[in-house]
N, C-alpha and C positions, 0 to 999 in steps of 0.2 A: 502768813500765808507761804506754801511751802510745795514746790513743788518736786516731782523724783526723776530721774534719770531712765532713760528706758531698757538700759546694759542694765544696771543697779536691779531695777524690778524683774526682766527677767534671770538672774543671779537667782534673788529672791525666792521665785515662784518653784525653780526648778530644783535649789537645796531644798525646801519646803514642802513642795507638793511637788515629785518624781516623778509620779504616775499621772500626772496633769498633762491631758495630750501638747504638743507642739502648736497646734494653730489656737488652742485657749490660752498656753501660755504668753503668747505674739497679740492675740485680743487683749489678754486682759492687762498687758505692761502699756499697749496702748494707752487703753480704759484709765488707769491711772495716773500714767505721765501727762493726760492732755486736763487733768484736775487740781486745784493749786487745794491745798488740802492745810486746813486751822487744826492744830494740836494734835497731827497724828502722825506715828513714825512709821516708816513704812510697813511692816506686818500689819499694825490695823488699815490703813489704806488697801492694803492687797486682800484683807481680809474682810472688808465693807465690800468692796467691788468684788468679790468674790461672790460673797452672800448675796447681793442684790440680783445677780446675772442670774444664780439658780434660781432663787426664790422667783422673778419674775416670766425665766425662760422654763424652766426645767419642770415645774409644778403648776398646781392648778391656783395658785395663791389671787391671780389675779381675776379667774371665775369668779371666787367665792368674795371677793369684796363686790363685785359687780351683781350676786346674790344678795348682796346686803349684811353679811357677816363684819363683824367690826375687825381692825387691823388688826389688835392684838392675838382676837382669838385664831384668823386665819392664819396670821404669822407662826403660832406655836403648832397648829395641824400640821404645814410645811418642814416643820424646822425639823423633824427625826429625816425626811428624804432629803435634805442639803447636807444634813451632820451625815449621812452615808455617804454620801458623793463625796463630800471632802474629807474623811476615813480614807475612803480610795483611792484619792489624788495624791496623799500624804504616803500613801506605800510607793514602793518601784513598781514600775507598770509588769513587770514579768511575777513578781509576786502576791498580783491581789488573788486574791483567792474566791475560787467559783459560790460560796455562800454568800463572801458580800456583795459580789458584783447582782446576784437573786435579789439580796437584799433592795439596791437600786428599785429593782420594779416591782417589788413587794409593798415600800411603802405608800 
């Protein structure tokens, strides 16, 4: 099992997801640092944490499950929205195009 230091996680997120808001960087860094990771490098641990957060907090994934949808089908349905949000975060804050910002609401 492996853990990662908060400062290393924050640096990784800021380098690879420069459009990620500061409050989210701090949140994700703490979430990743509090877990013990088996066979996961820092990038994978950050990616899993971001995906899980976005899936459960920013989509209707849990509602779809409660309505009886299969887990894999529900994941497939919400993944495009997650992908758009991650794409926006990978861009520098000032470089976010209006079309991409609108995509988040359209998916």
